[in-house]
Structure formats: C-alpha cells, structure tokens
C-alpha positions as CSV (number, residue, x, y, z in Angstrom):
1,M,3.4,24.5,-8.5
2,V,2.5,20.8,-8.0
3,P,-1.2,19.9,-7.3
4,G,-1.9,17.9,-4.2
5,I,1.0,19.2,-2.1
6,Y,0.5,21.3,1.0
7,L,0.7,25.0,0.2
8,L,3.2,25.8,2.9
9,T,5.6,23.3,1.4
10,Q,5.1,24.7,-2.1
11,S,5.7,28.3,-0.9
12,K,9.0,27.2,0.6
13,Q,10.1,25.3,-2.5
14,L,9.3,28.3,-4.7
15,G,10.7,30.9,-2.3
16,I,7.5,33.0,-2.3
17,Y,5.0,34.0,0.4
18,Y,2.2,31.7,1.4
19,N,-0.5,34.0,0.0
20,S,1.3,34.1,-3.3
21,A,1.4,30.3,-3.4
22,W,-2.3,30.1,-2.5
23,L,-3.2,32.5,-5.3
24,M,-1.1,30.6,-7.8
25,K,-2.6,27.3,-6.9
26,H,-6.2,28.6,-7.0
27,K,-5.6,30.0,-10.5
28,L,-4.4,26.7,-11.7
29,M,-7.4,24.9,-10.1
30,Q,-9.7,27.4,-11.7
31,A,-8.2,26.6,-15.1
32,M,-8.8,22.9,-14.3
33,L,-12.4,23.7,-13.4
34,E,-13.1,25.6,-16.6
35,R,-11.6,22.9,-18.8
36,E,-13.9,20.3,-17.3
37,Q,-17.1,22.4,-17.6
38,G,-17.8,21.5,-21.2
39,R,-17.2,17.7,-20.9
40,K,-20.3,15.5,-20.6
41,L,-20.5,12.0,-19.2
42,S,-22.1,9.4,-21.4
43,G,-22.9,5.6,-21.5
44,A,-23.3,3.8,-18.2
45,I,-23.0,6.2,-15.2
46,Q,-23.0,5.5,-11.5
47,M,-24.3,8.6,-9.6
48,D,-24.5,9.4,-5.9
49,D,-25.1,12.3,-3.5
50,A,-22.1,13.4,-1.4
51,Y,-21.3,16.0,1.3
52,W,-18.2,17.8,2.5
53,G,-17.5,19.3,5.9
54,G,-20.1,20.2,8.5
55,R,-20.2,20.1,12.3
56,R,-19.8,16.6,13.7
57,R,-21.0,17.0,17.3
58,G,-24.4,18.1,18.6
59,Y,-26.1,18.2,15.2
60,K,-27.9,15.9,12.8
61,R,-25.7,13.6,10.8
62,G,-26.0,12.6,7.2
63,R,-28.2,14.2,4.6
64,G,-29.4,17.7,5.6
65,A,-26.8,18.0,8.4
66,R,-25.9,21.6,9.3
67,G,-22.8,23.1,7.7
68,K,-22.4,20.3,5.1
69,T,-21.8,21.2,1.4
70,P,-23.6,19.0,-1.0
71,F,-22.1,17.8,-4.3
72,V,-22.9,15.3,-7.0
73,A,-20.5,12.5,-7.8
74,A,-20.9,10.7,-11.1
75,V,-18.7,8.1,-12.8
76,E,-18.8,7.0,-16.5
77,T,-17.8,3.4,-16.7
78,D,-16.6,1.2,-19.6
79,P,-19.5,-0.9,-20.9
80,E,-17.4,-4.1,-21.2
81,S,-15.1,-4.1,-18.2
82,G,-17.2,-1.9,-15.9
83,K,-14.1,0.1,-15.0
84,P,-14.2,3.9,-14.6
85,L,-13.4,6.1,-17.5
86,R,-14.2,9.7,-16.5
87,I,-15.8,11.3,-13.5
88,R,-17.6,14.5,-12.5
89,M,-17.9,16.1,-9.0
90,D,-19.9,19.3,-8.9
91,R,-21.2,21.3,-6.0
92,V,-25.0,21.8,-6.0
93,R,-27.4,23.9,-3.9
94,G,-29.1,20.8,-2.6
95,F,-30.5,17.5,-3.7
96,R,-33.8,18.7,-5.1
97,T,-35.4,17.7,-8.4
98,R,-34.8,21.1,-10.0
99,E,-31.2,21.1,-9.1
100,I,-30.5,17.7,-10.5
101,D,-32.5,18.5,-13.6
102,R,-30.3,21.6,-14.2
103,W,-27.1,19.7,-13.5
104,S,-28.0,16.8,-15.7
105,R,-28.8,19.0,-18.7
106,K,-25.4,20.5,-18.5
107,H,-23.2,17.5,-17.6
108,L,-24.9,14.3,-19.0
109,A,-25.1,13.3,-22.6
110,D,-28.5,12.4,-24.2
111,G,-29.0,8.7,-24.0
112,A,-26.8,8.0,-21.0
113,H,-28.0,5.3,-18.5
114,V,-27.8,6.5,-14.9
115,R,-27.8,4.2,-12.0
116,S,-28.4,5.8,-8.6
117,D,-29.8,5.0,-5.2
118,G,-33.4,5.6,-4.4
119,L,-33.1,9.4,-3.7
120,A,-36.2,10.8,-5.5
121,C,-34.5,13.8,-7.1
122,F,-32.2,11.6,-9.2
123,A,-35.2,10.7,-11.4
124,A,-34.7,14.2,-12.9
125,V,-31.9,12.9,-15.1
126,K,-34.7,11.7,-17.4
127,Q,-35.4,15.3,-18.2
128,A,-32.0,15.4,-19.9
129,G,-32.8,12.5,-22.1
130,C,-31.2,9.9,-19.9
131,T,-32.6,6.6,-18.7
132,H,-32.7,6.1,-14.9
133,E,-32.3,2.9,-12.8
134,P,-32.9,3.6,-9.1
135,L,-31.7,1.0,-6.6
136,V,-32.8,1.0,-3.0
137,T,-29.7,0.5,-0.9
138,S,-31.3,0.4,2.6
139,G,-31.9,-2.8,4.4
140,P,-30.2,-6.2,4.1
141,K,-31.0,-6.6,0.4
142,G,-29.8,-3.0,-0.2
143,R,-26.3,-3.9,0.9
144,Q,-26.0,-6.2,-2.1
145,R,-27.4,-3.6,-4.4
146,R,-24.8,-1.1,-3.1
147,K,-22.1,-3.1,-5.0
148,A,-23.5,-1.6,-8.1
149,F,-22.0,1.7,-7.0
150,V,-18.5,0.3,-6.2
151,W,-16.6,2.9,-8.4
152,V,-18.5,6.0,-7.3
153,D,-18.1,4.9,-3.7
154,T,-14.4,4.2,-4.2
155,L,-13.7,7.5,-5.9
156,L,-15.6,9.5,-3.3
157,G,-13.5,7.9,-0.6
158,N,-10.3,8.7,-2.5
159,V,-11.2,12.3,-3.1
160,K,-12.2,12.9,0.5
161,N,-9.1,11.3,1.8
162,A,-6.9,13.2,-0.7
163,I,-8.3,16.6,0.2
164,A,-8.4,16.0,4.0
165,G,-5.0,14.4,4.0
166,T,-3.4,17.3,2.1
167,Y,-5.1,20.4,3.3
168,H,-5.7,21.6,6.9
169,A,-9.1,23.1,6.0
170,I,-10.9,24.4,3.0
171,R,-13.8,26.7,2.7
172,A,-17.1,25.5,1.2
173,K,-17.0,28.4,-1.4
174,H,-13.7,27.0,-2.8
175,L,-14.8,23.4,-2.8
176,P,-15.5,23.3,-6.6
177,R,-11.9,24.0,-7.3
178,Y,-10.5,21.3,-5.0
179,L,-12.9,18.8,-6.6
180,A,-12.0,20.0,-10.0
181,E,-8.3,19.4,-9.3
182,F,-9.0,15.7,-8.4
183,V,-11.4,15.3,-11.4
184,Y,-8.9,16.9,-13.9
185,R,-6.0,14.6,-12.8
186,F,-8.2,11.5,-12.8
187,N,-9.7,12.1,-16.3
188,R,-6.2,12.5,-17.7
189,R,-4.5,9.7,-15.9
190,F,-3.9,7.8,-19.2
191,D,-1.6,10.6,-20.4
192,L,0.5,11.5,-17.3
193,A,3.4,12.7,-19.5
194,G,1.3,15.3,-21.2
195,M,-0.7,16.5,-18.3
196,V,1.6,19.3,-17.2
197,A,1.9,20.7,-20.7
198,R,-1.9,20.5,-21.2
199,L,-2.4,22.3,-17.9
200,G,0.0,25.0,-18.9
201,A,-1.9,25.5,-22.1
202,A,-5.2,25.6,-20.2
203,A,-3.9,28.2,-17.8
204,A,-2.6,30.4,-20.6
205,L,-6.0,30.3,-22.3
206,A,-7.9,31.0,-19.1
207,P,-9.2,34.6,-18.5
208,P,-7.4,36.8,-15.9
209,M,-8.3,36.0,-12.3
210,P,-7.3,38.8,-9.9
211,Y,-7.2,38.1,-6.2
212,K,-10.6,39.7,-5.7
213,L,-12.3,37.3,-8.1
214,V,-10.4,34.2,-6.8
215,T,-11.6,34.8,-3.2
216,L,-15.3,35.1,-4.3
217,A,-17.6,32.1,-3.9
218,E,-17.8,29.8,-6.9
219,A,-20.9,29.5,-9.0
220,H,-22.4,26.0,-8.7
221,W,-21.9,25.3,-12.4
C-alpha cells in the first residue's frame, strides 16, 4: 500500500477489491495521524488559515464560503537558513479565538514565535505561551509582507495539488487523514529509507480500527 497513489491502481496491484484497498489506506493514514498528534512545533513558525473544497459557483468565495472545510497550516523554520523543518495541518471548526487558543495549546511549544497575517484569532497563540507577530498582507505594502509566509504558502499549494491530483474527491470528514499523510511524509523526508519501516511499526502499535470507526467523522484534534 503506497501513499499518494490512486486507490483504484492500488487495488489492482494488490489484487483486492476497491473497498478493501480504501480501508487499508485509511488505517495507514490514521496511524500517521496519531503519530503526529503528540509533536509540537517550536522556534520560528509561519502560520496561516486554509480551506478545502466548497462550492465554486453562485456562492461567496474565500473565508466563510459555504461548504469549505477550514484547517490551520503551520511551518516550523530553521532559525539560520529560514528553510522549513516540520509542519502541521489540522482541521478546525473555524477561525475563532477559542479554536486557535485550543489548537495552540496542543500543537505549539511554549516560547515559539508565530508569524501570521492580520486575522484577529491568531493572537490567541499568546495564550499558549507563544509570541505573536501579525503582518497585514492586504494592499500594495501587504504584498511585500506576504513574502514572510513563503514556506507556508508553498506547502499549502503543494498539499492541495497533491490531494487534488491524486484523488477524485474526498469527504470533509476524512480530510484530517489526507492532511496527516502529507505531513507525516514531509516531516520524515530526511530519512526516506526508514520511513516504510517506521510506518509499519506505527501501524502495528495503533489501536484496532474496524470499518465502522474508519467511516466516522474525525475529531478536530
């Protein structure tokens, strides 16, 4: 079962029914999700709001658009080179102060420095012991400030293209697993040789996930 390959192709390669391939893949992605839950980002962090899906015609676009699933994207960067080290992408109920406060307490280390756009709810990271640097990115001057989010913007583009280019459609309730697949692989990119063995160990240690549980909606965190 290879992550990132269309399920119909994998079912043919393995000689099993499509539903069996789907269940196997989601169990592996669940193992990835659970392995990432206890890892906190620290140091210098770029953070942004993101959305998946939604109706494209006849409805409002952007933030608050009908049918869109919100999720937080955060990138821990190297203090010297500025290059990305680790990432998190987690679905949230919405971009409200209480939601970001709860997310930050679980996923950000005390003392981290968070750089975000001017969305008011991001100031809640201070409740988790982090410092916050908001940058207004609207208007002519804002375009220059947007360069401060180059890595979070790049990785958001990559994950959306990867998911949309591989899967025909995914349901919002399963989005956390698809995001976790991308995050798990990215955070272990420096040890590609050991990734499969580590995933096997994670899957073996994961609690049983019968079909009924796999098809339920994911908790937000």
